[in-house]
PAZA-145815 format. One record per residue: x, y, z of N, C-alpha, C in turn; residue number from 1. Coordinates in nm, 2 decimals, padded with zeros to 4 digits. Each point is the difference from the previous one (the first is absolute). Layout:
N
<loti n_u="X" n_v="Y" n_w="Z" ca_u="X" ca_v="Y" ca_w="Z" c_u="X" c_v="Y" c_w="Z" num="NUM"/>
...
This chain:
93
<loti n_u="03.31" n_v="-01.83" n_w="-04.46" ca_u="00.13" ca_v="00.02" ca_w="00.06" c_u="-00.02" c_v="00.15" c_w="00.07" num="1"/>
<loti n_u="00.06" n_v="00.00" n_w="00.11" ca_u="00.01" ca_v="00.11" ca_w="00.09" c_u="00.10" c_v="00.10" c_w="-00.07" num="2"/>
<loti n_u="-00.04" n_v="00.13" n_w="00.00" ca_u="00.08" ca_v="00.12" ca_w="-00.07" c_u="00.10" c_v="00.04" c_w="00.11" num="3"/>
<loti n_u="00.14" n_v="00.01" n_w="-00.05" ca_u="00.11" ca_v="00.02" ca_w="00.09" c_u="00.01" c_v="00.15" c_w="00.03" num="4"/>
<loti n_u="00.00" n_v="00.08" n_w="00.10" ca_u="00.03" ca_v="00.13" ca_w="00.02" c_u="00.14" c_v="00.03" c_w="00.04" num="5"/>
<loti n_u="00.04" n_v="00.11" n_w="-00.05" ca_u="00.14" ca_v="00.06" ca_w="00.01" c_u="00.01" c_v="00.03" c_w="00.15" num="6"/>
<loti n_u="00.12" n_v="00.02" n_w="00.03" ca_u="00.03" ca_v="00.05" ca_w="00.16" c_u="-00.07" c_v="00.13" c_w="00.04" num="7"/>
<loti n_u="00.01" n_v="00.09" n_w="-00.10" ca_u="-00.08" ca_v="00.13" ca_w="00.04" c_u="-00.16" c_v="-00.02" c_w="00.00" num="8"/>
<loti n_u="-00.04" n_v="-00.08" n_w="-00.08" ca_u="-00.15" ca_v="-00.01" ca_w="-00.02" c_u="-00.04" c_v="-00.09" c_w="00.15" num="9"/>
<loti n_u="00.09" n_v="-00.08" n_w="00.04" ca_u="-00.04" ca_v="-00.07" ca_w="00.12" c_u="00.00" c_v="00.08" c_w="00.13" num="10"/>
<loti n_u="00.11" n_v="00.09" n_w="00.01" ca_u="00.01" ca_v="00.08" ca_w="00.10" c_u="-00.11" c_v="00.11" c_w="00.01" num="11"/>
<loti n_u="-00.04" n_v="00.06" n_w="-00.12" ca_u="-00.13" ca_v="00.08" ca_w="-00.01" c_u="-00.12" c_v="-00.06" c_w="00.05" num="12"/>
<loti n_u="-00.03" n_v="-00.14" n_w="-00.04" ca_u="-00.11" ca_v="-00.07" ca_w="00.03" c_u="-00.01" c_v="-00.01" c_w="00.17" num="13"/>
<loti n_u="00.13" n_v="-00.04" n_w="00.04" ca_u="00.00" ca_v="-00.01" ca_w="00.17" c_u="-00.02" c_v="00.12" c_w="00.04" num="14"/>
<loti n_u="00.05" n_v="00.10" n_w="-00.04" ca_u="-00.01" ca_v="00.14" ca_w="00.08" c_u="-00.16" c_v="00.05" c_w="-00.02" num="15"/>
<loti n_u="-00.06" n_v="-00.05" n_w="-00.12" ca_u="-00.14" ca_v="00.03" ca_w="-00.01" c_u="-00.09" c_v="-00.07" c_w="00.10" num="16"/>
<loti n_u="00.05" n_v="-00.12" n_w="00.01" ca_u="-00.08" ca_v="-00.09" ca_w="00.12" c_u="00.03" c_v="00.06" c_w="00.14" num="17"/>
<loti n_u="00.11" n_v="00.03" n_w="00.04" ca_u="00.04" ca_v="00.05" ca_w="00.12" c_u="-00.09" c_v="00.13" c_w="00.02" num="18"/>
<loti n_u="-00.01" n_v="00.09" n_w="-00.09" ca_u="-00.08" ca_v="00.12" ca_w="00.00" c_u="-00.12" c_v="-00.01" c_w="00.02" num="19"/>
<loti n_u="-00.07" n_v="-00.11" n_w="-00.09" ca_u="-00.15" ca_v="-00.02" ca_w="00.02" c_u="-00.02" c_v="-00.07" c_w="00.15" num="20"/>
<loti n_u="00.08" n_v="-00.08" n_w="00.05" ca_u="-00.02" ca_v="-00.04" ca_w="00.12" c_u="-00.01" c_v="00.10" c_w="00.13" num="21"/>
<loti n_u="00.10" n_v="00.09" n_w="-00.02" ca_u="00.00" ca_v="00.11" ca_w="00.08" c_u="-00.11" c_v="00.11" c_w="-00.01" num="22"/>
<loti n_u="-00.04" n_v="00.01" n_w="-00.12" ca_u="-00.12" ca_v="00.09" ca_w="-00.04" c_u="-00.14" c_v="-00.08" c_w="00.07" num="23"/>
<loti n_u="00.00" n_v="-00.12" n_w="-00.02" ca_u="-00.13" ca_v="-00.08" ca_w="00.07" c_u="00.01" c_v="00.01" c_w="00.15" num="24"/>
<loti n_u="00.13" n_v="-00.01" n_w="00.04" ca_u="00.00" ca_v="00.01" ca_w="00.17" c_u="-00.04" c_v="00.15" c_w="00.05" num="25"/>
<loti n_u="00.04" n_v="00.09" n_w="-00.09" ca_u="-00.05" ca_v="00.15" ca_w="00.05" c_u="-00.14" c_v="00.00" c_w="00.00" num="26"/>
<loti n_u="-00.07" n_v="-00.04" n_w="-00.13" ca_u="-00.13" ca_v="00.01" ca_w="00.00" c_u="-00.08" c_v="-00.08" c_w="00.11" num="27"/>
<loti n_u="00.06" n_v="-00.13" n_w="00.02" ca_u="-00.08" ca_v="-00.07" ca_w="00.11" c_u="00.02" c_v="00.05" c_w="00.13" num="28"/>
<loti n_u="00.12" n_v="00.07" n_w="00.04" ca_u="00.01" ca_v="00.07" ca_w="00.13" c_u="-00.07" c_v="00.14" c_w="00.01" num="29"/>
<loti n_u="-00.01" n_v="00.08" n_w="-00.11" ca_u="-00.05" ca_v="00.13" ca_w="00.02" c_u="-00.14" c_v="00.00" c_w="-00.08" num="30"/>
<loti n_u="-00.06" n_v="-00.09" n_w="-00.04" ca_u="-00.11" ca_v="00.02" ca_w="-00.09" c_u="-00.13" c_v="00.01" c_w="00.06" num="31"/>
<loti n_u="00.00" n_v="-00.06" n_w="00.14" ca_u="-00.13" ca_v="00.03" ca_w="00.08" c_u="00.02" c_v="00.15" c_w="00.04" num="32"/>
<loti n_u="00.10" n_v="00.05" n_w="00.07" ca_u="00.01" ca_v="00.12" ca_w="00.02" c_u="-00.03" c_v="00.12" c_w="-00.10" num="33"/>
<loti n_u="00.04" n_v="-00.04" n_w="-00.13" ca_u="-00.02" ca_v="00.08" ca_w="-00.11" c_u="-00.18" c_v="00.01" c_w="-00.02" num="34"/>
<loti n_u="-00.05" n_v="-00.11" n_w="00.01" ca_u="-00.15" ca_v="00.00" ca_w="-00.04" c_u="-00.06" c_v="00.08" c_w="00.11" num="35"/>
<loti n_u="00.04" n_v="00.00" n_w="00.15" ca_u="-00.06" ca_v="00.07" ca_w="00.09" c_u="00.02" c_v="00.14" c_w="-00.02" num="36"/>
<loti n_u="00.11" n_v="00.04" n_w="-00.05" ca_u="00.03" ca_v="00.13" ca_w="-00.02" c_u="-00.08" c_v="00.07" c_w="-00.12" num="37"/>
<loti n_u="00.00" n_v="-00.08" n_w="-00.09" ca_u="-00.11" ca_v="00.01" ca_w="-00.12" c_u="-00.14" c_v="00.04" c_w="00.06" num="38"/>
<loti n_u="-00.06" n_v="-00.13" n_w="00.08" ca_u="-00.12" ca_v="00.02" ca_w="00.03" c_u="-00.04" c_v="00.14" c_w="00.09" num="39"/>
<loti n_u="00.11" n_v="00.04" n_w="00.09" ca_u="-00.02" ca_v="00.11" ca_w="00.08" c_u="00.01" c_v="00.13" c_w="-00.10" num="40"/>
<loti n_u="00.05" n_v="00.01" n_w="-00.11" ca_u="00.00" ca_v="00.10" ca_w="-00.09" c_u="-00.11" c_v="00.02" c_w="-00.07" num="41"/>
<loti n_u="-00.07" n_v="-00.13" n_w="-00.02" ca_u="-00.13" ca_v="00.00" ca_w="-00.08" c_u="-00.12" c_v="00.02" c_w="00.07" num="42"/>
<loti n_u="00.03" n_v="-00.02" n_w="00.13" ca_u="-00.13" ca_v="-00.01" ca_w="00.09" c_u="-00.07" c_v="00.14" c_w="-00.01" num="43"/>
<loti n_u="00.05" n_v="00.11" n_w="00.00" ca_u="-00.07" ca_v="00.14" ca_w="00.00" c_u="-00.08" c_v="-00.01" c_w="-00.13" num="44"/>
<loti n_u="00.02" n_v="-00.05" n_w="-00.11" ca_u="-00.07" ca_v="00.01" ca_w="-00.12" c_u="-00.12" c_v="-00.10" c_w="00.01" num="45"/>
<loti n_u="-00.02" n_v="-00.08" n_w="00.09" ca_u="-00.12" ca_v="-00.10" ca_w="00.02" c_u="-00.06" c_v="00.05" c_w="00.12" num="46"/>
<loti n_u="-00.12" n_v="00.05" n_w="-00.01" ca_u="-00.11" ca_v="00.02" ca_w="00.10" c_u="-00.09" c_v="-00.11" c_w="00.03" num="47"/>
<loti n_u="00.00" n_v="-00.07" n_w="00.12" ca_u="-00.07" ca_v="-00.11" ca_w="00.02" c_u="-00.13" c_v="00.05" c_w="00.06" num="48"/>
<loti n_u="-00.11" n_v="-00.06" n_w="-00.03" ca_u="-00.13" ca_v="00.02" ca_w="00.09" c_u="00.01" c_v="-00.01" c_w="00.15" num="49"/>
<loti n_u="-00.05" n_v="00.08" n_w="00.07" ca_u="-00.02" ca_v="-00.02" ca_w="00.15" c_u="-00.10" c_v="-00.10" c_w="00.04" num="50"/>
<loti n_u="00.03" n_v="-00.09" n_w="00.09" ca_u="-00.11" ca_v="-00.08" ca_w="00.02" c_u="-00.12" c_v="00.05" c_w="00.05" num="51"/>
<loti n_u="-00.12" n_v="-00.06" n_w="-00.02" ca_u="-00.13" ca_v="00.03" ca_w="00.00" c_u="-00.05" c_v="-00.11" c_w="00.12" num="52"/>
<loti n_u="-00.07" n_v="00.05" n_w="00.09" ca_u="-00.06" ca_v="-00.07" ca_w="00.10" c_u="-00.15" c_v="-00.01" c_w="-00.03" num="53"/>
<loti n_u="-00.07" n_v="-00.10" n_w="-00.04" ca_u="-00.14" ca_v="-00.01" ca_w="00.00" c_u="-00.09" c_v="-00.06" c_w="00.12" num="54"/>
<loti n_u="-00.09" n_v="00.05" n_w="00.02" ca_u="-00.09" ca_v="-00.05" ca_w="00.10" c_u="-00.07" c_v="-00.13" c_w="-00.06" num="55"/>
<loti n_u="00.02" n_v="-00.10" n_w="00.09" ca_u="-00.06" ca_v="-00.11" ca_w="-00.05" c_u="-00.11" c_v="-00.05" c_w="00.11" num="56"/>
<loti n_u="-00.11" n_v="-00.05" n_w="-00.08" ca_u="-00.12" ca_v="-00.05" ca_w="00.06" c_u="00.02" c_v="-00.12" c_w="00.07" num="57"/>
<loti n_u="-00.05" n_v="00.00" n_w="00.13" ca_u="00.00" ca_v="-00.13" ca_w="00.06" c_u="-00.06" c_v="-00.12" c_w="-00.07" num="58"/>
<loti n_u="00.06" n_v="-00.11" n_w="00.00" ca_u="-00.05" ca_v="-00.12" ca_w="-00.07" c_u="-00.10" c_v="-00.07" c_w="00.10" num="59"/>
<loti n_u="-00.13" n_v="-00.02" n_w="-00.06" ca_u="-00.09" ca_v="-00.09" ca_w="00.08" c_u="00.06" c_v="-00.13" c_w="00.03" num="60"/>
<loti n_u="-00.05" n_v="-00.02" n_w="00.14" ca_u="00.04" ca_v="-00.15" ca_w="00.04" c_u="-00.07" c_v="-00.10" c_w="-00.07" num="61"/>
<loti n_u="00.05" n_v="-00.11" n_w="-00.02" ca_u="-00.07" ca_v="-00.11" ca_w="-00.08" c_u="-00.03" c_v="-00.12" c_w="00.10" num="62"/>
<loti n_u="-00.12" n_v="-00.05" n_w="-00.03" ca_u="-00.03" ca_v="-00.11" ca_w="00.09" c_u="-00.06" c_v="-00.09" c_w="-00.10" num="63"/>
<loti n_u="-00.03" n_v="-00.13" n_w="00.06" ca_u="-00.01" ca_v="-00.12" ca_w="-00.09" c_u="-00.12" c_v="00.03" c_w="-00.09" num="64"/>
<loti n_u="-00.09" n_v="00.08" n_w="00.06" ca_u="-00.15" ca_v="00.01" ca_w="-00.07" c_u="00.03" c_v="00.12" c_w="-00.11" num="65"/>
<loti n_u="00.09" n_v="00.09" n_w="00.01" ca_u="00.00" ca_v="00.10" ca_w="-00.11" c_u="00.16" c_v="-00.02" c_w="-00.07" num="66"/>
<loti n_u="00.06" n_v="-00.13" n_w="00.00" ca_u="00.13" ca_v="-00.01" ca_w="-00.06" c_u="-00.04" c_v="-00.02" c_w="-00.15" num="67"/>
<loti n_u="00.09" n_v="00.07" n_w="-00.08" ca_u="00.01" ca_v="-00.02" ca_w="-00.15" c_u="00.04" c_v="-00.15" c_w="-00.05" num="68"/>
<loti n_u="00.09" n_v="-00.06" n_w="00.12" ca_u="00.05" ca_v="-00.13" ca_w="-00.03" c_u="-00.08" c_v="-00.11" c_w="00.03" num="69"/>
<loti n_u="-00.04" n_v="-00.10" n_w="-00.08" ca_u="-00.10" ca_v="-00.10" ca_w="00.01" c_u="00.10" c_v="-00.12" c_w="00.00" num="70"/>
<loti n_u="-00.02" n_v="-00.12" n_w="00.08" ca_u="00.07" ca_v="-00.11" ca_w="-00.03" c_u="-00.02" c_v="-00.06" c_w="-00.13" num="71"/>
<loti n_u="00.09" n_v="-00.05" n_w="-00.06" ca_u="00.00" ca_v="-00.07" ca_w="-00.14" c_u="-00.03" c_v="-00.15" c_w="00.03" num="72"/>
<loti n_u="-00.08" n_v="-00.05" n_w="-00.09" ca_u="-00.02" ca_v="-00.15" ca_w="00.00" c_u="00.14" c_v="-00.07" c_w="-00.04" num="73"/>
<loti n_u="-00.02" n_v="-00.12" n_w="00.03" ca_u="00.13" ca_v="-00.08" ca_w="-00.02" c_u="00.00" c_v="-00.02" c_w="-00.16" num="74"/>
<loti n_u="00.11" n_v="00.01" n_w="-00.06" ca_u="00.02" ca_v="00.00" ca_w="-00.14" c_u="-00.01" c_v="-00.13" c_w="-00.06" num="75"/>
<loti n_u="00.02" n_v="-00.10" n_w="00.08" ca_u="-00.01" ca_v="-00.13" ca_w="-00.06" c_u="-00.13" c_v="-00.06" c_w="00.05" num="76"/>
<loti n_u="-00.10" n_v="00.01" n_w="-00.07" ca_u="-00.13" ca_v="-00.05" ca_w="00.06" c_u="-00.04" c_v="-00.14" c_w="-00.05" num="77"/>
<loti n_u="00.08" n_v="-00.05" n_w="-00.10" ca_u="-00.05" ca_v="-00.15" ca_w="-00.06" c_u="00.07" c_v="-00.10" c_w="00.10" num="78"/>
<loti n_u="-00.04" n_v="-00.13" n_w="00.01" ca_u="00.05" ca_v="-00.10" ca_w="00.06" c_u="00.13" c_v="-00.04" c_w="-00.07" num="79"/>
<loti n_u="00.08" n_v="-00.05" n_w="00.11" ca_u="00.16" ca_v="-00.06" ca_w="-00.06" c_u="-00.03" c_v="-00.10" c_w="-00.11" num="80"/>
<loti n_u="00.07" n_v="00.01" n_w="-00.09" ca_u="00.00" ca_v="-00.08" ca_w="-00.13" c_u="00.12" c_v="-00.12" c_w="00.00" num="81"/>
<loti n_u="-00.03" n_v="-00.09" n_w="-00.09" ca_u="00.11" ca_v="-00.11" ca_w="00.02" c_u="00.11" c_v="00.06" c_w="-00.11" num="82"/>
<loti n_u="00.01" n_v="00.09" n_w="-00.06" ca_u="00.12" ca_v="00.06" ca_w="-00.07" c_u="00.10" c_v="00.00" c_w="00.08" num="83"/>
<loti n_u="00.13" n_v="-00.02" n_w="-00.06" ca_u="00.13" ca_v="00.01" ca_w="00.04" c_u="00.10" c_v="-00.11" c_w="-00.04" num="84"/>
<loti n_u="00.10" n_v="-00.03" n_w="00.07" ca_u="00.09" ca_v="-00.09" ca_w="-00.05" c_u="-00.06" c_v="-00.15" c_w="00.06" num="85"/>
<loti n_u="00.04" n_v="-00.10" n_w="-00.07" ca_u="-00.07" ca_v="-00.14" ca_w="00.04" c_u="00.08" c_v="-00.04" c_w="00.12" num="86"/>
<loti n_u="-00.07" n_v="-00.08" n_w="00.06" ca_u="00.04" ca_v="-00.05" ca_w="00.14" c_u="00.11" c_v="-00.09" c_w="-00.03" num="87"/>
<loti n_u="00.10" n_v="-00.01" n_w="00.07" ca_u="00.10" ca_v="-00.10" ca_w="00.00" c_u="-00.06" c_v="-00.13" c_w="00.00" num="88"/>
<loti n_u="00.05" n_v="-00.11" n_w="-00.08" ca_u="-00.05" ca_v="-00.14" ca_w="00.00" c_u="00.11" c_v="-00.07" c_w="00.03" num="89"/>
<loti n_u="-00.04" n_v="-00.09" n_w="00.08" ca_u="00.11" ca_v="-00.11" ca_w="00.05" c_u="00.06" c_v="-00.09" c_w="-00.14" num="90"/>
<loti n_u="00.12" n_v="00.00" n_w="00.03" ca_u="00.06" ca_v="-00.08" ca_w="-00.13" c_u="00.05" c_v="-00.16" c_w="00.06" num="91"/>
<loti n_u="-00.05" n_v="-00.10" n_w="-00.09" ca_u="00.03" ca_v="-00.13" ca_w="00.03" c_u="00.15" c_v="-00.02" c_w="-00.06" num="92"/>
<loti n_u="00.08" n_v="-00.05" n_w="00.08" ca_u="00.13" ca_v="-00.04" ca_w="-00.05" c_u="00.01" c_v="-00.14" c_w="00.03" num="93"/>
């Protein structure tokens, strides 16, 4: 059985829901801006490492003779077997 609220409690609940809706709208509208302001405020506290460029040795060219990749043999080396579903048989009607 639902509980019956008095008129003052119902009005208070309605006003609380309206206030929560308005607060949610403000947070959604201004939340991203607030996060960027917080990031700008915290940025001086974090020192990021400077990018480092490293010399890279040239990679030797590969030919078929010195390639580390070898063709793989076929996986199914056995002959086909007779396993599988039975062949359909004609039915005599």
